[in-house]
C-alpha angles and dihedrals in degrees: 000000000000120000134194122212127207132200101190119209134169092244105019136026120206118215128199130179130203128227119264093271093049094240104114133038124217130188108252112174148318117241131189117258096238139137088280096054098110092048092046092052092045087054092050089050091051095046091050099039093240117182102187137020129217121199125192113250107216116218132167129233091280094052094253123132116274116232091260093063092086087060093044092053092050090049091050092051092049093045092051090051098045099040101034087219129129109259120200131192116226119192111246131182124184094338093150091053089047090050090050092051091052100045108006124248114305143134091288099049093105091048089051090050089052088052089053090052093046091047090054089053094047093047091055091053 
């Protein structure tokens, strides 16, 4: 089973995709968070034969929702409707900072953060 991982941000959205067997996550791309975001993600899913989507669930140090969670929940609802795919939330905490520590800050940092989120989900399965 092939998965798609999302690191949702107000400006940029990191995308990662698993291998065919759903065992490894790889950074794929970074897309702008625009009015076309859901359609762009649906197209990536179709092009890559994705069967399930995993979106990072943003919490603060106390475990409460970060302010961006309202936007994430709206995105998840729209993505479920438009794609017809199962969409799961995976707790994530400082994944962008973790990605930066591993590779430095660059154009693919958000995609690498998405790969960390997706890897976490895959490892739990």
